[in-house]
C-alpha positions as a Markdown table, in Angstrom:
| # | Residue | x | y | z |
|---|---|---|---|---|
| 1 | Met | 7.3 | -173.9 | 83.1 |
| 2 | Arg | 10.5 | -171.9 | 83.9 |
| 3 | Arg | 12.5 | -175.1 | 84.1 |
| 4 | Val | 11.3 | -176.3 | 80.7 |
| 5 | Leu | 12.1 | -172.9 | 79.1 |
| 6 | Ala | 15.5 | -172.9 | 80.7 |
| 7 | Leu | 16.3 | -176.4 | 79.5 |
| 8 | Ala | 15.2 | -175.5 | 76.0 |
| 9 | Val | 17.5 | -172.4 | 76.0 |
| 10 | Leu | 20.4 | -174.4 | 77.3 |
| 11 | Arg | 19.9 | -177.2 | 74.8 |
| 12 | Cys | 19.6 | -174.7 | 71.9 |
| 13 | Ser | 22.7 | -172.7 | 72.9 |
| 14 | Gly | 24.9 | -175.8 | 73.1 |
| 15 | Ala | 25.4 | -175.4 | 76.9 |
| 16 | Phe | 25.8 | -179.2 | 77.3 |
| 17 | Leu | 28.9 | -179.3 | 75.1 |
| 18 | Ala | 32.3 | -179.9 | 76.8 |
| 19 | Pro | 34.7 | -177.0 | 76.3 |
| 20 | Ser | 37.0 | -179.1 | 74.1 |
| 21 | Val | 34.3 | -179.9 | 71.7 |
| 22 | Arg | 33.7 | -177.5 | 68.7 |
| 23 | Ala | 30.5 | -175.6 | 68.9 |
| 24 | Pro | 27.8 | -176.9 | 66.6 |
| 25 | Ser | 26.9 | -175.0 | 63.5 |
| 26 | Val | 24.0 | -172.6 | 63.4 |
| 27 | Arg | 21.9 | -175.2 | 61.6 |
| 28 | Ala | 22.6 | -177.8 | 64.2 |
| 29 | Arg | 21.7 | -175.4 | 67.0 |
| 30 | Ser | 18.5 | -174.4 | 65.2 |
| 31 | Arg | 17.4 | -178.0 | 65.4 |
| 32 | Cys | 18.1 | -178.0 | 69.2 |
| 33 | Gln | 20.2 | -181.1 | 69.1 |
| 34 | Leu | 21.7 | -182.2 | 72.3 |
| 35 | Asn | 25.3 | -183.2 | 71.7 |
| 36 | Ala | 26.4 | -185.7 | 74.2 |
| 37 | Ala | 30.0 | -185.0 | 74.9 |
| 38 | Ala | 30.3 | -186.5 | 78.3 |
| 39 | Thr | 33.1 | -188.8 | 77.3 |
| 40 | Ala | 35.3 | -185.8 | 76.5 |
| 41 | Val | 35.0 | -184.3 | 80.0 |
| 42 | Ile | 37.7 | -185.1 | 82.5 |
| 43 | Pro | 36.3 | -186.1 | 85.9 |
| 44 | Pro | 37.2 | -183.4 | 88.5 |
| 45 | Ala | 38.7 | -185.9 | 90.9 |
| 46 | Lys | 41.4 | -186.7 | 88.3 |
| 47 | Asp | 41.9 | -183.2 | 87.0 |
| 48 | Val | 42.5 | -181.3 | 90.3 |
| 49 | Pro | 45.7 | -183.2 | 91.3 |
| 50 | Lys | 47.1 | -182.5 | 87.8 |
| 51 | Leu | 46.2 | -178.8 | 88.2 |
| 52 | Ile | 47.8 | -178.7 | 91.6 |
| 53 | Glu | 51.0 | -180.2 | 90.2 |
| 54 | Lys | 51.0 | -177.7 | 87.3 |
| 55 | Gln | 50.6 | -174.8 | 89.7 |
| 56 | Arg | 52.9 | -176.2 | 92.4 |
| 57 | Thr | 55.3 | -173.3 | 92.4 |
| 58 | Thr | 52.6 | -170.7 | 92.8 |
| 59 | Ile | 50.7 | -172.7 | 95.4 |
| 60 | Asp | 53.9 | -173.2 | 97.5 |
| 61 | Ala | 54.5 | -169.4 | 97.4 |
| 62 | Leu | 50.9 | -168.7 | 98.3 |
| 63 | Lys | 51.1 | -171.2 | 101.2 |
| 64 | Glu | 53.7 | -169.0 | 102.8 |
| 65 | Leu | 51.2 | -166.2 | 102.9 |
| 66 | Ala | 48.2 | -168.3 | 104.1 |
| 67 | Pro | 49.4 | -171.6 | 105.7 |
| 68 | Glu | 45.8 | -172.3 | 106.9 |
| 69 | Phe | 44.4 | -172.4 | 103.4 |
| 70 | Ser | 44.1 | -175.8 | 101.6 |
| 71 | Glu | 45.9 | -176.5 | 98.4 |
| 72 | Val | 42.6 | -176.4 | 96.5 |
| 73 | Ala | 41.8 | -173.0 | 98.0 |
| 74 | Leu | 45.2 | -171.7 | 96.9 |
| 75 | Leu | 44.8 | -173.4 | 93.5 |
| 76 | Arg | 41.8 | -171.1 | 93.0 |
| 77 | Phe | 44.0 | -168.1 | 93.3 |
| 78 | Ala | 46.8 | -169.6 | 91.2 |
| 79 | Leu | 44.3 | -170.3 | 88.3 |
| 80 | Ala | 42.5 | -167.0 | 88.6 |
| 81 | Phe | 45.5 | -164.8 | 87.9 |
| 82 | Pro | 48.0 | -164.9 | 85.1 |
| 83 | Thr | 51.1 | -164.3 | 87.3 |
| 84 | Gln | 52.2 | -165.4 | 90.7 |
| 85 | Ser | 52.6 | -161.8 | 91.9 |
| 86 | Glu | 48.9 | -161.0 | 91.0 |
| 87 | Ala | 47.7 | -164.1 | 92.8 |
| 88 | Ser | 49.8 | -163.1 | 95.8 |
| 89 | Lys | 48.3 | -159.6 | 95.8 |
| 90 | Ala | 44.8 | -161.0 | 95.5 |
| 91 | Leu | 45.4 | -163.4 | 98.4 |
| 92 | Lys | 46.8 | -160.6 | 100.6 |
| 93 | Asp | 43.7 | -158.5 | 99.8 |
| 94 | Thr | 41.5 | -161.5 | 100.7 |
| 95 | Leu | 43.3 | -162.0 | 104.0 |
| 96 | Ala | 43.1 | -158.3 | 104.8 |
| 97 | Trp | 39.4 | -158.3 | 104.1 |
| 98 | Arg | 38.8 | -161.4 | 106.2 |
| 99 | Ser | 40.6 | -159.9 | 109.2 |
| 100 | Gly | 39.2 | -156.4 | 108.7 |
| 101 | Ala | 35.9 | -155.3 | 107.1 |
| 102 | Gly | 34.7 | -158.9 | 106.5 |
| 103 | Ser | 35.7 | -160.4 | 109.9 |
| 104 | Glu | 32.2 | -160.5 | 111.2 |
| 105 | Ile | 30.9 | -162.3 | 108.1 |
| 106 | Val | 33.8 | -164.8 | 108.3 |
| 107 | Ala | 33.2 | -165.5 | 112.0 |
| 108 | Ala | 29.5 | -165.9 | 111.5 |
| 109 | Ala | 30.0 | -168.2 | 108.5 |
| 110 | Gly | 32.5 | -170.3 | 110.5 |
| 111 | Ala | 30.1 | -170.6 | 113.4 |
| 112 | Ala | 27.2 | -171.5 | 111.2 |
| 113 | Tyr | 29.3 | -174.2 | 109.4 |
| 114 | Lys | 30.3 | -175.8 | 112.7 |
| 115 | Glu | 26.7 | -175.7 | 113.9 |
| 116 | Ala | 25.5 | -177.2 | 110.6 |
| 117 | Phe | 27.8 | -180.2 | 111.1 |
| 118 | Ala | 27.2 | -180.5 | 114.9 |
| 119 | Thr | 25.2 | -183.7 | 114.6 |
| 120 | Gly | 27.5 | -185.3 | 112.1 |
| 121 | Lys | 25.1 | -184.6 | 109.2 |
| 122 | Trp | 24.6 | -181.4 | 107.3 |
| 123 | Asn | 21.8 | -179.2 | 108.7 |
| 124 | Asn | 21.3 | -176.2 | 106.5 |
| 125 | Asp | 19.1 | -174.3 | 108.9 |
| 126 | Pro | 22.0 | -172.6 | 110.9 |
| 127 | Val | 23.6 | -171.5 | 107.7 |
| 128 | Arg | 20.4 | -170.1 | 106.2 |
| 129 | Glu | 19.5 | -168.4 | 109.5 |
| 130 | Gly | 22.9 | -166.9 | 109.9 |
| 131 | Ala | 23.2 | -165.5 | 106.4 |
| 132 | Pro | 23.4 | -161.8 | 105.9 |
| 133 | His | 19.9 | -160.3 | 105.6 |
| 134 | Ala | 18.4 | -163.6 | 106.6 |
| 135 | Lys | 15.4 | -162.0 | 108.2 |
| 136 | Thr | 14.5 | -160.3 | 105.0 |
| 137 | Ile | 15.1 | -163.1 | 102.5 |
| 138 | Asn | 14.1 | -166.2 | 104.5 |
| 139 | Gln | 10.4 | -165.3 | 104.4 |
| 140 | Tyr | 10.6 | -166.0 | 100.6 |
| 141 | Ile | 12.4 | -169.3 | 100.9 |
| 142 | Thr | 9.8 | -171.8 | 101.9 |
| 143 | Glu | 9.5 | -175.5 | 101.5 |
| 144 | Lys | 7.0 | -175.0 | 98.7 |
| 145 | Lys | 9.4 | -172.7 | 96.8 |
| 146 | Arg | 12.4 | -175.0 | 97.3 |
| 147 | Val | 10.5 | -178.0 | 95.8 |
| 148 | Ala | 9.4 | -175.9 | 92.8 |
| 149 | Glu | 12.9 | -174.6 | 92.1 |
| 150 | Ser | 14.9 | -177.7 | 92.8 |
């Protein structure tokens, strides 16, 4: 029932419209028309390289601070902040957190990720069991719940 309600809300609010498409009028929304704008959406595989090239200067500067980060990870910082100096400050703050207060979380996440791929296929159990507060929340995440919510 929740899924049907959520879908109805998304359809009525115009959530399926591509960002470049003008929002429908109130009248069109009131009829809950689904406007198929899939042809206006640029596939991510083609868009990311363009974004990387547009942000090349900032990404190269950030790469000096965090050479272990991928270009896509650095792109996230470049796009999230209006200036290169703000992106650099945010990246420095992230690196400080990862090596300081968040070091245990980062180490646990890295170990869980490696274990999840140990067989060559993704196994979500190590990730779920290694999550913060897993003992508290995992009792509520059952196979029955996952099927109902997926």
